[in-house]
FIMARZA-724139 format. One record per residue: x, y, z of N, C-alpha, C in turn. Coordinates in nm, 2 decimals. Last residue first. Layout:
# residues N
X  Y  Z  X  Y  Z  X  Y  Z
...
# end
This chain:
# residues 69
6.28  15.99  8.77  6.27  15.93  8.88  6.20  15.99  8.99
6.34  16.06  8.49  6.16  16.13  8.49  6.12  16.08  8.66
6.65  16.03  8.48  6.58  16.19  8.53  6.44  16.17  8.54
6.63  15.79  8.37  6.67  15.75  8.56  6.61  15.95  8.60
6.49  15.77  8.15  6.46  15.74  8.22  6.52  15.77  8.39
6.70  15.92  7.99  6.56  16.05  8.01  6.51  15.90  8.09
6.86  15.77  8.03  6.91  15.90  8.00  6.78  16.02  8.11
6.79  15.59  7.86  6.85  15.57  7.99  6.84  15.75  8.08
6.76  15.66  7.58  6.60  15.62  7.75  6.71  15.58  7.84
7.00  15.74  7.48  6.86  15.87  7.53  6.83  15.79  7.63
7.12  15.52  7.52  7.17  15.65  7.59  7.11  15.70  7.63
7.00  15.36  7.27  7.02  15.36  7.41  7.06  15.39  7.51
6.95  15.45  7.04  6.88  15.49  7.08  6.90  15.49  7.24
7.18  15.25  6.95  7.18  15.46  6.91  7.04  15.49  6.98
7.15  15.03  6.91  7.19  15.11  6.96  7.19  15.22  7.02
6.73  14.94  6.94  6.87  14.97  6.91  6.95  15.06  7.00
6.61  14.74  7.20  6.68  14.84  7.16  6.76  14.90  7.09
6.60  14.50  7.32  6.51  14.49  7.29  6.55  14.65  7.15
6.73  14.61  7.62  6.74  14.48  7.58  6.61  14.44  7.40
6.58  14.85  7.72  6.67  14.83  7.65  6.76  14.71  7.54
6.34  14.70  7.85  6.34  14.73  7.76  6.44  14.79  7.65
6.56  14.55  8.10  6.43  14.45  7.95  6.39  14.51  7.82
6.66  14.79  8.20  6.75  14.64  8.11  6.69  14.63  8.04
6.40  14.93  8.31  6.47  14.90  8.21  6.56  14.89  8.14
6.34  14.68  8.43  6.31  14.73  8.33  6.40  14.73  8.26
6.51  14.72  8.64  6.53  14.54  8.63  6.44  14.57  8.43
6.50  14.96  8.75  6.64  14.91  8.71  6.60  14.76  8.61
6.30  14.94  8.89  6.28  15.03  8.74  6.40  14.96  8.66
6.36  14.75  9.08  6.25  14.72  9.01  6.22  14.77  8.86
6.58  14.91  9.20  6.55  14.77  9.21  6.49  14.74  9.06
6.39  15.11  9.29  6.49  15.13  9.21  6.56  15.00  9.14
6.17  14.98  9.46  6.20  15.07  9.39  6.29  15.08  9.29
6.37  14.83  9.73  6.29  14.82  9.57  6.23  14.87  9.50
6.46  15.14  9.75  6.55  14.97  9.75  6.48  14.94  9.66
6.25  15.40  9.70  6.35  15.29  9.76  6.41  15.14  9.72
6.18  15.67  9.65  6.29  15.56  9.61  6.33  15.43  9.70
5.94  15.65  9.64  5.97  15.69  9.55  6.05  15.68  9.47
5.97  15.73  9.98  5.83  15.67  9.92  5.87  15.70  9.80
6.13  15.97  9.94  6.19  15.86  9.93  6.10  15.73  9.96
6.00  16.13  9.85  6.08  16.09  9.76  6.12  15.99  9.77
5.76  16.27  10.06  5.71  16.13  9.91  5.84  16.04  9.83
5.91  16.32  10.27  5.89  16.18  10.24  5.85  16.15  10.15
6.06  16.56  10.07  6.13  16.50  10.11  6.10  16.35  10.12
5.84  16.76  10.03  5.90  16.70  9.94  5.93  16.57  9.95
5.91  16.92  10.24  5.76  16.89  10.28  5.75  16.81  10.18
6.21  17.04  10.16  6.18  16.96  10.33  6.04  16.92  10.30
6.29  17.01  9.88  6.17  17.11  9.94  6.13  17.01  10.12
6.63  16.87  9.81  6.39  16.86  9.73  6.32  16.96  9.90
6.87  16.77  9.67  6.78  16.91  9.63  6.62  16.92  9.69
6.89  16.55  9.82  6.94  16.66  9.91  6.89  16.76  9.85
6.64  16.36  9.67  6.67  16.40  9.79  6.76  16.47  9.87
6.82  16.42  9.39  6.71  16.40  9.42  6.64  16.46  9.64
7.02  16.25  9.51  7.03  16.43  9.42  6.94  16.44  9.48
6.91  16.03  9.54  7.05  16.09  9.62  7.04  16.27  9.59
6.87  15.89  9.30  6.75  15.95  9.42  6.85  16.01  9.51
7.04  15.98  9.14  6.98  16.08  9.11  6.85  16.01  9.21
7.18  15.73  9.29  7.29  15.82  9.21  7.17  15.97  9.21
6.98  15.51  9.14  7.07  15.59  9.29  7.11  15.66  9.34
7.00  15.55  8.86  6.92  15.56  8.98  6.95  15.52  9.13
7.32  15.48  8.88  7.27  15.54  8.80  7.10  15.58  8.85
7.35  15.20  8.94  7.39  15.28  9.07  7.37  15.42  8.99
7.14  15.02  8.77  7.08  15.12  8.93  7.16  15.15  9.02
7.31  15.04  8.56  7.17  15.09  8.53  7.06  15.15  8.72
7.48  14.86  8.67  7.54  15.05  8.63  7.34  15.12  8.61
7.29  14.62  8.72  7.42  14.66  8.88  7.38  14.83  8.79
7.21  14.60  8.42  7.14  14.62  8.52  7.27  14.67  8.64
7.44  14.76  8.15  7.39  14.62  8.24  7.30  14.68  8.40
7.51  14.90  7.94  7.38  14.94  8.05  7.34  14.76  8.10
7.70  14.72  7.78  7.75  14.85  7.82  7.61  14.90  7.93
# end
């Protein structure tokens, strides 16, 4: 259910939402944190950890990982 492309899209959507709601003084910091390379690396790490995790915990882990962007 949670493959790399799905997790990457969740991270991209979260990054867009953060940038939209950020104060102008924080926008440059958020842009540095949410580069495409960073989002891809984070999605890769998340999907690797999901493979080792039991099914009931996966949804909660993905939600928290995307929120912590």
